[in-house]
N, C-alpha and C positions, 0 to 999 in steps of 0.2 A: 523256707524256713529254718531255723534250726533243727541239726541233728544229732544235738545231746541228747546223752540216756539219763532215765530217771538211775539217780542213787540209790544204792541200796536202804532199804528200809530196818528203822533199829524199831523194838517194840514199844510199845506207846503206855507208859502209867498213870494215865491221866484216862480220866472217865468221859467221853460227851452226855449231857444231857436232854434228852427231850430232842434228837438229833432229828433234821428233817432235810427231807431231797425237793429244793425250789425247781421247779420246770416253768419255763422251756432252759438247759442248759445245765441240767442236772448237777445245778450248785448244791452241795454238801454243805449246810450250815448247823451251826452244833450251839443254841439258842443258849449252853451254860458249858462248863467244863468243871470239875471236881477234882482237885488235884490235891492228894493227903487231905489236911482241915482245912483246904480252904477251896471256895467256889466263885468263878467266875461269871459275870455273864453280861455280854459283850453283845454290839449293833441293836440295840431293842428298839421297836418300832412298834407304831399304833395298829400292829397287827391282828388278827382273830388267832392265827394258828401258828406262828412264826412264818407264815411264807402268803403268796397269793396278793399281794400288794395290801394297801390300808384296807384296814375293817370295813366294810359297809356298812355300820353303822357310827364311823368317824367320818365320813366321805358319803353323805345323802345327798346326791346331790337331787332327786324328787323333790325334797323336803328339808332342808338344810339351815331353816329357822325353828325347826320344830322340838327339838330338843334341846339341849345344853349345847354353849359353843362349844365349836370345831374343838378349839384346842384342849379343853378341858376334856373333851371324849376321847383325845386324841392321847393324853397322859394318863387319864386311867385305863385306857386298853394298854399302853406302856407299864404300869405298875402291875394290873392281873397277869400280866406275859412273865414281869419277874419275879409274882410272887410264888408264879407255879416254877421256875427255876429253883430256886429257894429252897423250895420242899422238897423238889425232884434230889437236889445236891445234902439233904439232910439238913438244914437250918432253915434260918425264918429272918426275919426283916430287920427284928434286934439285933445280928451281929452282925450287920452290912458296915466295912469298914471306910469304905470309900465311896464316890458316886461322882460320875461324868456326865456334864449334860451338854448336846449340842442343840442350837437354835438356827432359824433362818431371819431371826429377828427379835428387838425386844418387846416385841409385841406378843411375842408366843408368851414369855414368862410370868406371867401374876396365872394366868390359868395350871398352866405347868405347877409353879410352888404353890397351889391351892389344891394340887390333888400328892403335890408330895407332902405335904403336912399332916394329909390326912392319912398318906399309907404307913409313914416312919413314928404317925403320933408325938409331932413334936421333936423328937430326937433325931433330929438328922446329923448323917455323917457328913466327913469335908466331903466339900461340893468344890469340885470346879465347872464355870460355865463360860463359853464364850459361842461367837456367832460363824456362823460357813455358809458359801452361797446355795450348796446344793447336798443331798441324800440321795440314796438311791431309787426311791418308790416316789412315783408319781402320788402329788397331796401332800408327801410327808414334809414336817416343818420341825423335827424335835428328832434327836436321838442319844440314848443313855447306855451306860457303862455300867454294871457295880463290881465288887468285890466285897466279899464278907466270910468268914470265918466259921469252922463248923463247933459249936459250944464244946470246950473240954477245959478242966481243970488247968489253969496256970494260963490258960488263955484267952480269959475274959477282954470283954469290950467295955474300953471305960472312954466316955467324952469328956472332955475339955473344954470350960469357956474360960481363957483369959481375960480378965478385964482390962488391959491394956490392949486388945485386941477387940473391937467394939464387931458388931455382925448386921445389918440393916434387919430389925423387927420381921419383915415378909418376909426371907430368907433363911434366916433361924437356922442354919448348918452352925456345927461344932468347928471350930479352925484346926483344932486337935482331935486328934483317937490316940488310943494305946492300946496294942494288942498283943499281948508275949514282946517277943522282940524289938518288936514293929513300929512305928509311928508315922503317922499319916496324917500331910497337912494340907487344909484346903489352898485352892487355890487361892492366891494371894494377888493384890493389885495393886498399884498407888493411888488408889481411892482414900480419902481425906480420912485423917484420923479422928478428927469433928466434922460431923456432916455440914455444922453451917458454913465451914471454909473450904468447904467442894468445889468443882465433884471431885478434882484431881488436890492432894494435900498442896497446901503453898509449898515446902520443900520439895517436889515433886515436879513441878512446873517454872515454866521459862516464862518471867514476866516478861510484858512488853516493852521492846526495846533495850533490855539485858542481857546484849548476847553473848557478855563472856561469863555468864554463871554456869553456860555447860551445853550440852545438846539435848535434845528432850530425852531420848531412849535410855543416856546414861543418868539422868537424873531420875526417870521412874525404876531403872535397874537398882541404880542405888538405894532408893527409897524401902522399893521393894523387901530386899536384903536385909537392910541394917534398923530399919524401924519395923516391919513384920516378920521375916522369915527367922531371923534370929531371936527376937525376944517370944517368939511361938515354940521352937524350937529349946528355950533356954527355959519355958516351965514346966520342960518333963526331963529336964537336967540333961539335953543335948546341946550340939553345935553342929555349925555346918559340915564340919568335919564327916559326921554320921550318917550324912545323905547319900543315899544309893541309888534312886532314880529323880529325877526332874523334869519335867515336861513345861516346856514354854511356848505362850501363844504369842506371836508377836503379829501387830494387822501389815506391818509394812516389812518386806522380804529385803530389803536395802537398811537396816536396822541390823541387820544380824553383824554385822563386824565391831559395831559397838558396843552390842550386848553384850559378846564373847569378848571382848575388850575389859568388860567392868568381872562376868563373869568369873577370867581368869585370873584375876588380881585375889578374887574372896577362896579360891580353891586353887593356893599354891602347887601344892602336891599334887594332886589329880582329882580333876570334876567327877559328879555322880553320871551315871551315867545319863546322856542329856537328850531330848528329842523338841526341835523346835520347830514348830509347826507354825504356817500362815493363818489369818483368818480374815474375814468379813474387812472391809471396812466402813460403820464402825464394825471392831470385832468384841466390843465387851460390852456388859450391860451399863457403865461408865462408858458411855461416848467417847469421850476425851481423852479415854487411857490408850495406852499402845503396849502395854505388856502384862501377862500374868503368869506367873508361877505355882506349880503343884510341889508333892514332893513327898517320896517315901524316903523312909530312917530306919537305922539300926539301934534301936536304944542301948546306951549307954551301958557298960557292964552285964549286958545279957550274954547269953550262950551263943546266938550267931555270930556267925563271922561277915567282914565284909573284904570282897578278895574282889578286884582289879583284875578282868583277863585280856590278855592279852593274846590273841590268835595270829598277828601277823595283818589283820583285816584294816584297810585304810579307812577313816574317816572323813567326813562330808567337812570338818571343820578344824581349823589347826588346833592339837589342845586335847582334843575331846578325849575319851578313852571309850575302847570299843564296846565295851560290858562291864558290870560286876554281879556277880554273887554274891547275895544275900540269903544266907540260910539257904531255906531248898527252892526260893528264888531268882531265875536272873535275868537281869535287866539289860536289855540292849539299846544303845544312843542310836537315834532314829540312822536306817541304811538308806543311802541311794548308790545306784551304782557306778561307783567314785574309782580313780585308782589314787596312786600316792600323792600326788600333788594336789587332790581338791577335786580334779577337772572329772568329765563325764568320763568313766573308761572304753578305751577303744573298742572292746568287746562287745559294748552295749548299743554303741552307737547303728546307727544303719547305713547300709554302705548306699550314696547319691547315684551308684551306677547301676542300680540293683534296687530300687526306691521299692519295690512289692515284694521284696525278699527279706521278713523276715520284720515285723512291728517294734517299734519304741520300747513300749511297754513290754509286750517279751521279752526282751533283749535284755534290758533293765530288770527285770525280776528274774530271769535266768543267775542272773548275775550278783544283785541282792543275796537271794537263796542260795547260793553258793558262800558266799559268805557266812549268812548264817550259819548255817551250815559248821563251817570252820569253828567260829565263835562257842556254839554247842555243846560240839568234842571238846574244846579248849576246857568246855565248864564242864563235864564229866557228865552230857544229857545230848536230849536229838532235837530236832525241828519235832519226830513225834510228839512229844511233849508241851506242845504250844498251848499256853493256857489264853492268852490274849492277841486275836492282831489286828492292830489298825493300819488300813494302808488309805494313805492321805495322794491323793491321783490331783494333776490341772486336769483334768476332765474326765468323767465319772463313765461318759464311753469305752474307755481300757478298762472298767472293771472284767469286763468276762475275758478281753484276752491276757489279763493279769492270773484271774481262776484259774488256765486253764494250765497255765505253770504251774501254779498250787498241785493240782490234781496231777502233772507229771511228775512233781517232787514228791507228794505221796497220796498215791490213788487209793481212792475209796477213804478215804476218812470225813471225816463233816469238822469241820474249823471253825473255830470263835474269832469270826470277822467281823467290822467293821469296816465302811469304806465311805469316805467324803470328798467332796470336791473341795479343793482349796484354790484360792488364786495365783501361787507361785510355789516355787518350790527353791530351795538355794544355792541349785547346783543348777548351773544355767545348760539345758536340753533334758533334766530329768522330768519324767512324767509321773513319777510315782516314789515314793518313798514308804520303810514298814516300820513301826513301833512294836516292836513284839516282845512280848514277859513269856516265859520258858520255865513252866517247873523242873527241880532238878532229886530225883526220886533220892 
């Protein structure tokens, strides 16, 4: 196994909320984090006490048909847990600015939406929803993360519902929300602007026999950017140049190069911190879709500034930035253990001559966290100030090995993590990717 030493720790400027230690494994989980005026809740499942597997009332094997549908109970338990985190952080559901939901299948969504509408009383913040193949707990069919603000003058939450960007009544989220200097835009797909012309918008799909029109992923990406992202940003006076963070969900890992070609065209100077995450197939509620994009921006004219961070860390994709600092938040692009060519780094590879000396996930996590530490240092913060950790594994059997590396790097810390299994990552041989958000005090 690796003989690397744990780095010296920096003092944390964030506060874990309702921390627990999950056994077996001594896994220190923070259901929430308070960082300045922000509250983050990450990796929420249908548990009774943030640990110990799914709550008994959700998975009632002795009387599964006695009460509410399983997915309704699962969603209600998640929102009950989220309410506890918000209260512990000094805020409430009216001040949630973003919510992200992952499901095992479209059959889960209707019951979840019923519980979500009740929780938010019809005022649902910008939302992203997509489908993934596996979560950490047996019987788990959904996982949720949210971000909220602590009430303060000049930092009010305002939801916007542009008429040119329709949202299904069954979902009911706001496409864009502003709060202080920040702009949150919901996940956008190539779903038709006019429902009767769907499922994909006519301008985003390939007509049969018309190969000259382009490639599906390019058509959908152009549509999402031109017909959805640009118009919704314009409603609050912003442009693409103000975007600081984007998560890109793709159902086909082989679509990454063509997506990046379009993405680079729309960001000629520097793209936002960008994470590309593969989904199941289908990967979205609109089953014909290939892509979903959500964004966070800084509001034009505000006091917070956008700063591109260059710490000399290699990126998985040509043209991507390492990270963006936006006010008191640092957003990293998706991190994999790569070298300057975008290939898996030599120090992150197992040795075929010694196949049982060093596991792939441990080696890759050590490389990734060394990269993350360099980026944090350059931005004026540290790994101890992480507020959201999303781990995307090609196999969740690797989760415990990844956790062991976290504990080497940040011993004793409770981490706000979510772990999701995805079908593939964009770098051959990569088994884990991290999407990290960090507070800058």
